[in-house]
Structures are given as structure tokens and as C-alpha cells.
N, C-alpha and C positions, 0 to 999 in steps of 0.2 A: 762637046755640048754648050749650045751656044744658045743665049734664051735672052728676047726680050720684049718689056711689058710696060705696059702705063695702068696707072692706077688711081684713078678719081676717087675724092675721098668728101664726105661733108661734116661735118663737126656740128654740132649745136647746143647750144648754150642755152637753156629757159623756155626750151620749145625752139619760136623762131628769132629768138630778143638776136640772140648772138648764132652771125652763122659763119659761120668759117669755109673757104670748098679750096683743098689741097690735090695739082694736079702734076704725078712721078710718074718720071719716064725714068728706069731701069732694066741696068744692059745688064750678067751675069754677077748676079745679085747687088749691083752698088748703083744707086741712084743719079744719074749721072744729068737731069734736069729736073725746075722744080718750081712751079707755080703755088703761089700763096697767094687767097685774096687776101690780108693781111699785109703782106707786103706790096704786093699792087702789080710787081711784074716775076717775070723770069729771068731763075738763081742758074748757073751751068755752076756744078761741082769737076768737072777733068774736060781738059781740051776742047772736048767734041760737043759738052754741056754747055760749054763759054760761049764755045762758036755759034752756035745753036739758041743759045737764048739771046745774044746780040742780033741776032736773024727775027726773033718771035718779035721780041720788044721795042724795033724798029717797022712792024708790022702796024700801022693801026686796027686794021680789021681785026685780026688774033685779038689784039689787045683788049678789047671793047667784046667780043665774045665771054672770053677769059675771066673780065671786070664783072662781065654782067649775069655768073654763070650760077652767083652765089642768089639769085632769084631765079631763073629759070629752069635750072637743077637742082638746084637741094629745095630750096623756101614750095618748086611747085610739088616735088618730088614726096618731101615731106606733109603735105598736106592731102595729097595721094592717098600714100601711106601709114601716116603716123599716124590716127588713130584706131588703121584694125594692131600697130604694134603700141600704143603708150596705153593705149584703154585697155589692155586683157589686164586680170586681176585672178584671183587665186594662187593656190598650192601647184607648185611643181612634182611632178613626180618623179619620184626613186629610178 
């Protein structure tokens, strides 16, 4: 059985003061390609990942989309769903 997946993550520090967007591409439990907004470009971890990193990094439209994802994806979703998550108070049930 072969499995391929993409995983998109947003990491928040101090609300939206510091936001990091990470986009991982995984094949058979091994990350082969990753975009990290702190790095600012794709990094490949396998020959296939390196090939795709070079291809994606040379595409200005793709890079603009990934570099701005911190705002249009992470911060936007934090503003939409953040209050319902961060304002919850009270005891947890056992």
C-alpha cells in the first residue's frame, strides 16, 4: 500500500504576532518536499523532492501564493475560528 498526502500547518505565537506556515508533502511516511514560511522557499529531501523544489521555486506565481499564505490562510482562519477556540474557559470533564 502506497500513501501520498499533503499537510498544511499554521503555527501561532502570541496570537497572530508571529505566524509560521508549513506545507509538507509526504510519501510513505517520508517528507519529500516542504515549504516553510520562515525559510521562504521549498526544500527537497529526496531526489523527487529536490526536483519539485527547483520547479516550484522557479514559478513566481506559486511562490507568491505560498509566501502570502501566512496572511490569507493562517491569519484569516485564526480571525474566523480563533475566538471560539481561545475564549473557552472552564473545567474539563474527566
